[in-house]
C-alpha positions in Angstrom: 15.6 46.7 45.3 19.2 48.2 46.4 21.3 47.0 48.7 24.5 48.2 50.6 27.6 46.0 50.3 28.0 46.4 53.7 25.2 43.9 55.0 23.5 40.8 53.7 20.0 39.7 54.4 18.8 36.0 54.2 15.9 34.4 54.0 16.0 30.9 56.0 14.0 28.3 57.3 14.2 27.0 61.1 16.7 23.9 60.1 19.1 25.7 58.2 21.1 28.1 60.6 24.1 26.1 60.9 24.1 25.5 57.1 23.4 29.1 56.2 26.4 30.4 58.0 28.6 27.9 56.6 27.1 29.0 53.1 28.0 32.7 54.0 31.4 31.6 54.8 31.8 29.6 51.3 30.6 32.9 49.7 33.3 35.1 51.4 35.7 32.7 50.9 35.3 33.0 46.7 37.3 35.8 46.7 40.5 34.1 48.5 40.1 30.4 47.1 43.6 29.4 45.3 43.0 28.4 42.0 40.7 29.8 38.7 37.6 28.6 40.9 36.3 28.3 44.0 34.3 25.1 43.2 37.2 22.9 41.0 40.1 21.8 43.0 43.2 24.1 41.4 45.3 20.6 40.6 42.6 19.4 38.0 43.0 22.4 36.1 47.1 22.5 36.4 46.9 19.0 34.7 44.5 19.9 32.2 46.5 23.0 31.1 49.8 20.9 30.8 47.9 18.7 28.0 46.2 21.8 26.3 49.4 22.4 24.8 47.6 23.6 21.2 45.1 25.9 23.0 47.8 27.4 25.3 49.7 28.8 22.4 46.6 30.2 20.6 45.8 32.0 23.6 48.9 33.2 24.4 49.2 34.8 20.3 45.6 36.3 21.4 46.0 37.5 24.7 48.0 41.0 25.3 49.0 39.9 28.7 50.5 36.8 27.6 49.0 35.0 30.4 46.2 32.7 31.2 43.0 34.2 32.8 40.8 32.3 35.0 38.2 31.7 32.5 40.3 30.2 30.1 42.1 27.9 32.7 38.9 26.5 33.4 37.8 26.2 30.0 41.2 24.2 29.1 39.6 21.2 30.5 37.8 21.6 26.7 40.7 22.6 24.5 39.1 22.0 21.1 35.8 24.5 22.4 38.6 26.7 24.1 40.2 27.3 20.3 36.8 28.0 19.0 35.8 30.5 21.9 39.0 32.3 21.5 38.8 32.9 17.9 35.1 33.9 18.2 35.9 36.3 20.7 39.0 37.6 19.6 37.1 38.5 16.6 34.5 40.5 18.4 36.7 42.6 20.3 39.5 43.7 18.5 39.5 42.8 14.4 37.8 44.7 12.3 34.4 45.4 12.5 31.6 48.2 12.5 32.1 49.2 15.8 35.1 51.1 17.4 37.1 49.3 20.0 36.5 51.2 23.4 32.7 51.0 21.9 33.2 47.1 22.3 34.1 47.0 25.4 32.2 49.7 27.2 29.4 47.6 25.7 30.7 44.4 26.9 30.7 46.0 30.6 27.0 47.2 30.3 26.2 43.5 29.4 28.1 42.1 32.8 26.4 44.7 34.5 23.1 43.5 33.9 24.3 40.5 36.4 26.3 42.5 38.1 29.7 40.3 37.2 32.2 42.4 38.6 34.7 39.9 37.3 34.2 40.5 33.4 33.5 44.2 34.3 36.9 44.6 35.9 38.2 43.2 32.6 36.7 45.1 30.2 37.5 48.2 32.5 40.9 47.9 31.7 40.5 46.8 27.8 38.1 50.1 27.8 40.9 52.1 29.3 43.6 50.3 27.2 41.6 51.3 23.5 41.3 54.8 24.0 38.4 55.0 26.0 37.6 58.6 28.1 38.2 57.4 31.7 35.1 59.7 32.6 32.6 57.3 31.2 33.4 55.1 33.5 31.3 57.0 36.2 28.5 55.4 34.9 26.0 55.9 31.7 25.2 59.5 32.6 28.7 60.2 31.4 28.4 58.2 28.1 27.1 59.7 24.4 23.1 59.2 24.0 23.8 57.0 21.3 25.9 54.2 23.3 23.0 55.1 26.2 20.6 54.3 23.9 21.2 50.4 24.0 20.0 50.1 27.5 16.7 48.7 26.4 18.0 45.9 24.0 20.7 45.0 26.8 17.9 44.4 29.2 15.4 42.9 27.2 18.0 40.6 25.8 19.6 39.8 29.2 16.1 38.8 30.8 13.3 39.1 28.4 14.5 38.8 24.9 11.2 37.7 23.9 9.8 41.3 24.7 12.1 42.5 21.3 10.4 43.6 18.6 11.0 45.5 15.0 9.8 48.5 16.8 13.1 48.2 19.2 15.0 48.0 15.9 13.5 51.0 14.2 13.9 53.0 17.3 17.7 52.7 17.3 18.0 52.9 13.6 15.9 55.9 12.8 17.6 58.9 11.0 19.2 61.4 13.2 22.3 62.0 15.0 22.3 59.4 17.4 21.3 56.1 15.0 22.8 53.0 14.8 23.5 51.7 11.2 22.4 47.6 11.2 25.8 46.7 10.7 26.7 48.3 14.5 23.8 47.2 15.9 24.2 43.6 15.3 28.0 43.9 16.4 26.3 45.1 19.4 23.7 42.9 19.8 26.5 39.8 19.4 28.9 41.5 22.3 25.6 41.8 24.2 24.5 37.8 24.3 27.8 37.1 24.3 28.5 38.8 27.7 25.0 38.2 29.3 25.7 34.1 29.1 29.5 34.5 29.8 28.8 36.1 33.1 26.6 32.7 33.3 29.7 30.7 32.9 31.7 33.1 35.4 29.3 32.1 38.0 27.9 28.8 37.2 32.1 27.6 37.4 32.7 29.9 40.5 35.5 31.9 38.6 37.5 33.6 41.2 38.8 37.2 40.6 42.1 37.8 38.7 45.0 38.4 41.4 45.4 41.8 40.0 41.5 42.8 40.2 42.0 42.6 44.3 43.3 46.6 44.2 41.3 48.8 46.2 39.5 50.7 42.7 38.3 47.5 41.7 34.5 46.5 42.0 34.5 43.2 44.5 31.9 40.2 44.2 29.3 40.5 47.0 27.2 38.0 48.7 23.9 38.2 46.4 21.9 35.0 48.2 19.0 35.9 49.8 17.6 32.8 50.1 17.7 29.6 52.1 19.8 26.8 49.9 17.2 23.9 51.2 14.4 25.9 49.0 16.0 25.3 46.4 18.1 21.8 46.1 15.4 19.9 48.2 12.3 21.2 46.1 11.1 23.2 49.3 9.9 25.8 47.4 7.8 24.5 44.5 4.3 25.1 44.8 2.6 21.9 42.7 4.4 19.0 43.6 1.7 17.3 41.5 3.7 18.5 38.4 7.3 17.1 39.0 8.1 14.0 37.6 8.4 11.3 40.2 11.1 9.6 37.7 14.2 10.4 40.3 13.0 7.8 42.9 16.2 5.5 42.8 16.1 2.1 42.9 17.9 0.8 45.9 20.6 -1.1 43.5 21.3 1.6 41.3 23.3 4.6 41.9 22.7 8.0 40.4 24.9 7.4 37.8 23.7 3.9 36.6 19.9 5.2 37.0 20.7 8.0 34.4 22.5 5.5 31.9 19.5 2.9 32.2 16.8 5.8 31.2 19.2 7.0 28.3 19.2 3.6 27.3 15.2 2.9 27.6 14.5 6.1 26.1 16.8 5.0 23.0 14.4 1.7 22.7 11.1 3.8 23.1 12.2 5.5 20.4 12.8 2.5 17.9 9.7 1.1 19.2 7.2 3.8 18.8 6.5 7.1 17.0 5.1 10.3 19.0 2.5 12.3 17.1 3.1 16.0 16.9 0.1 16.7 19.0 1.9 14.5 21.5 5.3 16.6 20.9 3.1 19.9 21.6 1.8 18.8 24.6 5.0 17.6 26.1 6.7 21.0 25.4 3.8 23.0 27.1 3.9 20.7 30.2 7.6 21.3 30.2 7.6 25.0 30.0 5.1 25.3 32.5 7.1 23.2 34.8 10.4 25.1 33.7 8.7 28.1 35.6 7.8 26.0 38.8 11.2 24.7 39.3 12.0 28.0 41.1 8.8 30.1 42.0 8.9 33.4 44.1 12.6 33.3 46.0 13.9 35.4 42.9 10.7 37.4 41.9 13.1 40.3 43.7 16.2 41.0 41.5 18.6 42.6 43.9 21.5 45.2 42.5 24.9 45.9 43.8 25.5 49.6 44.3 29.0 48.9 42.8 28.0 48.2 39.5 25.1 50.0 39.0 26.2 52.6 37.9 26.4 50.8 34.3 22.4 49.9 34.5 19.3 51.3 34.4 16.0 49.5 35.7 18.0 47.2 37.9 14.7 45.9 39.5 13.8 44.0 35.9 14.7 40.3 35.5 14.2 37.2 34.3 10.4 36.8 34.1 9.2 33.1 33.4 7.7 33.1 29.8 4.1 33.1 29.8 4.3 32.8 33.5 0.7 32.6 35.0 -0.9 33.8 31.9 0.6 37.1 32.3 2.5 37.6 29.3 0.3 35.5 26.3 3.1 35.5 23.8 3.5 32.8 20.7 5.8 29.6 21.0 8.9 30.8 18.8 9.3 27.9 16.7 12.4 27.1 15.3 11.0 25.5 12.3 9.5 29.1 11.2 13.0 31.1 12.2 16.3 29.3 13.0 19.7 29.5 13.7 21.0 27.7 10.7 18.4 29.0 8.4 18.2 32.6 9.0 20.0 33.6 11.7 23.5 32.6 10.4 22.9 34.6 7.1 21.7 37.3 8.3 24.5 38.2 10.9 26.9 37.3 8.5 25.6 39.5 5.8 26.1 42.8 8.3 28.8 41.6 10.4 31.2 39.7 7.9 32.0 36.5 9.1 30.6 36.9 12.7 28.3 33.8 11.7 30.6 31.3 10.8 32.5 31.9 13.7 29.2 31.7 15.7 28.2 28.8 14.2 31.4 26.8 14.7 31.1 27.6 18.3 27.8 26.6 18.4 28.2 23.3 16.6 31.5 22.4 18.7 30.1 22.8 22.1 26.6 20.6 20.7 28.9 18.0 19.3 31.6 17.8 21.9 32.1 14.4 23.5 34.2 12.0 24.8 31.8 8.9 25.1 32.0 9.0 28.3 30.3 9.8 31.5 31.9 9.5 35.0 33.3 5.8 35.2 31.8 4.7 32.4 33.0 4.6 28.8 31.5 4.0 25.6 28.5 5.8 26.1 26.7 8.1 23.6 25.9 11.3 24.9 23.8 12.8 22.3 20.6 12.5 24.1 21.9 13.9 27.1 23.3 16.9 25.2 20.2 17.8 23.5 18.0 17.6 27.0 20.5 20.5 28.1 20.8 22.7 25.4 16.9 22.4 24.4 15.5 22.7 28.3 17.6 26.4 28.0 15.8 27.2 25.1 12.4 26.1 26.2 12.6 28.3 29.6 12.9 31.0 26.9 9.8 30.0 24.9 11.8 28.3 22.1 10.2 25.1 20.8 11.8 22.2 18.5 8.9 20.4 16.4 10.7 17.4 16.0 12.2 17.2 20.1 10.1 15.2 22.1 10.3 17.3 25.7 9.3 14.1 27.6 13.3 13.4 27.6 13.9 16.3 29.4 12.3 15.0 32.4 13.5 11.6 32.3 17.3 12.8 31.8 17.2 15.9 34.0 17.0 15.7 37.5 15.3 18.2 40.0 18.9 19.8 41.3 19.8 19.7 37.8 16.6 21.7 36.6 17.3 24.1 39.5 21.0 24.9 38.8 20.1 25.4 34.9 17.6 27.7 35.9 19.5 29.5 38.1 23.2 29.9 35.7 21.0 30.7 32.6 18.3 33.1 34.3 19.7 34.4 37.3 23.5 33.7 37.5 24.8 35.7 40.2 22.8 33.7 42.8 24.5 30.5 41.6 26.5 28.7 44.7 28.9 26.1 45.1 26.1 23.8 46.8 24.0 23.9 44.1 26.9 23.1 41.6 27.8 20.0 44.2 24.2 18.9 44.2 23.4 17.4 40.6 25.6 14.6 39.4 27.7 13.9 42.2 29.7 11.2 40.7 30.4 13.3 37.8 33.6 14.6 36.7 34.3 18.5 37.0 35.3 18.4 33.6 32.1 16.9 32.6 29.9 20.0 34.4 32.1 22.1 33.0 31.0 20.8 29.7 27.3 21.3 31.1 28.0 25.4 31.8 29.5 25.6 28.0 26.1 24.1 26.9 24.2 26.6 29.3 26.4 29.7 28.0 25.9 28.8 24.3 22.3 27.7 24.4 21.8 31.0 26.3 23.6 33.1 23.8 21.5 31.0 20.8 18.2 32.0 22.6 18.9 35.8 23.0 20.4 36.1 19.2 17.3 34.3 17.6 15.0 36.9 19.2 17.0 39.7 18.4 17.5 38.4 14.7 14.3 37.7 14.2 13.0 41.2 15.1 15.8 42.9 12.8 14.6 40.4 10.1 10.9 41.8 10.5 12.2 45.5 10.4 13.9 44.7 7.1 10.5 42.8 5.8 
């Protein structure tokens, strides 16, 4: 369904008119809020930037503008990760590679448009022109070469339902002809697509504000996307089968939300040491969690809303995320990491076709997965490994990816319902993320910890997309 930018329709319950009015005002304020993020106080990011000298020097070396963009300022809450991110993005956009520079930026535009991310689109419209891109291409897909337009199907599937990608999609793109892609070019394009789909999740999940120069009249402006009542999401009003939801989050009167989480982590660690879960039980818990994951948000997001001012860069705007094996509509086998993993298969394939990108991606994945300060809110000397793994694996679970050695019962123990809503929204429907969703989970946690969550979600999503894409290429080659 197309919606003009001049009006916004909301579905609201009888109790939420005041809340809805406030939510609309907050959404409109997104463009005018001072600082890099509408969700994070500017003073916290200024403090982070002042201590992240090493990362700032690296960014200044790589960025032609000589300034820190808003994404970089928010990521600077985690300087070690930021360096890895900047190195990887700089390499895929500016260093020697299979694709010409202006193609890279146009592919970034196409990827960002799948989630109506005007922030990233505006950024790469500029870079596209600076690297010799033809201005006419910015009128939309009807004006670009057929070869580039042929990426639309892969772009669509990677962004929303990567499990549907098959070797036939690869064969169609690389078959002999004037518009064919080499495998090296295709891998470069897929890495860019996955990167910008995932980065859109970070932009919306972190409330990234437009850059100051993005307010000019020839830019795309972020619009109001929400067409639902927030209370349906954060209060579970829309969960159709409550019996499937865990009741582990009824907090004891004597424990805070934070202390309750830490206590559950300790209990899970003790249970691990005391008993070994069978493979059969592990599989049962995965299937249960996968089923529950698509009940987290049911119904309200079936209709994908497309913003008219970015729709020129996408085809089939109504195509969106569809829950893996939802209601038996798609009988697809679970993707078992033990059969095809990033470490054992994807890494070597991507590195052989696009030199060195595998090393950079692998460093970035490992960095965010292992990043820890051994703290949770006000608590120190806390091992957060279990929590980081639950976040990463929950994203993969929503994409049908299973780790045989992981007990998915831990997800229900560690991730509260409001956090699951946030994760699914940011990962699958990032353009619908709201400040209220961001504020509703882990209320005692620091903003830097929530940014770390967003980094984990972003990298988990990118890796999930790449796993499906690279597996399809492997099958094409064998």
